[in-house]
N, C-alpha and C positions, 0 to 999 in steps of 0.2 A: 454490829458496830464495827462499819468498816475501820478503815485505816485513819485518815481523815476525822473522824468522828472521834476515834479515842484521843488523836493529838490534841485536837481541842476544849476538851472533854478535862483531859490534866492539864493542858495552861487555864482552864477557868478554874480548877481547883487547887493550882499551885497558887494562882495569885490570890483567893480565899486565904489560904493557908499562910505567906508571903505578911500580907494586910497585918490577921492573927496576933502574929508574930516581929509586930513595927517595923516591917518594913513599906518603905511608900513608892509606888508603882511609879515608875516615871515614863518608860514605853514600852511597849509591846510587838513582837516580830519587825524588829528592825534588821530592814535588810543591808549588808555592804556589799564592799568589795567577796570579803572570805566566805559569806554566808549572812546567813540569819541567826539575830541573837532574841530566844525566846520571852525574856521578860530584862528587861534593866530598870534597877530599882536602887533605893538609897537604905542605909539604912546606916542609923548616930551616921559617921563621919565618915561610909564608907560607902562609896560606889559601887555594887554589885550585880557584876551578868549571869545572867539564870540561867542553865539551860533544864528544861520541862524533860524528862523522859517518863513514857506512859507504857503499862505491858499491862494483858490482860490475860489469865491465867502464870504460869510457868513456862512453856513448851520452848522460849525462846530464849529461858536465864530472868533474871530480875530486870530491873532500869538500870540498876549500875552498871552489870556485866555489860549493857552495851555500848560503852563509850568506852571507846576503840582508843589507838596510840592515834593513831590521821584524828579522829574527832578532835581529841582533848588537845590536837596543834592545830585541830581550825577554830575550836571554839579561840585560843590562847588570839589567834590571829587576829581573828574577827575584831576580840576586845580591846587591842591594840587601833588594832582600824580607828577603831571606836573612839579612842581612847586622840589618839592623833587626827581626829575630823574635829573634835572637841576642845578645841585650847582651856577651858578650865579646869578642865580636869587633870591638867600633864599634873600642876601639884596637889592631886588626890589620890587619898588610897582607894584601890579595886583589888576586886577578888572574882574569883568564878566559882558559883557556886552550883550544885544539884539538885532539885527537887525528884527525888522518884518517885513514884505513882501505882501501885498495884491498885486494880478493879476487878471487881467481880462479873460476873455474866451479866448483869442486871447497869454495868456502868457507873457502881458506886466503890467510894472511896475502899480500901481493903487498909491501905498501909499509904501515907503519910511520909514522909520525911526528908528531911532538909540535908543537904550534906555542905559547910561551910567551909568553902577554902579548897574543894574537891577535883580542881585542876589548876598544880600551881601556874606562874607565868614564867616559869623560867626556863 
């Protein structure tokens, strides 16, 4: 699998995983001024911006370890930009979650984990 295929596979797995846990998927691959939001979902009364991180093997560390301070800042900027451009969300609670996925060599999930509120908005 090449890099793009790993990313697509990870997002597919993440969508199914989130749906099973009660998330309602609202949009995927939303591009904004500061970058792309992988998944926008709603769970109960909270909007959730989801970053999907997928890895095959551990040569480059875990999916969670790939989220640098720069990436966190970008995720917050993307979420704030989205909320600002959707006035109906201004009074709604929201958070940023991370779905960490590890695949085996055949592209099957070995581990799928959600980290709720992984990136603080402050």
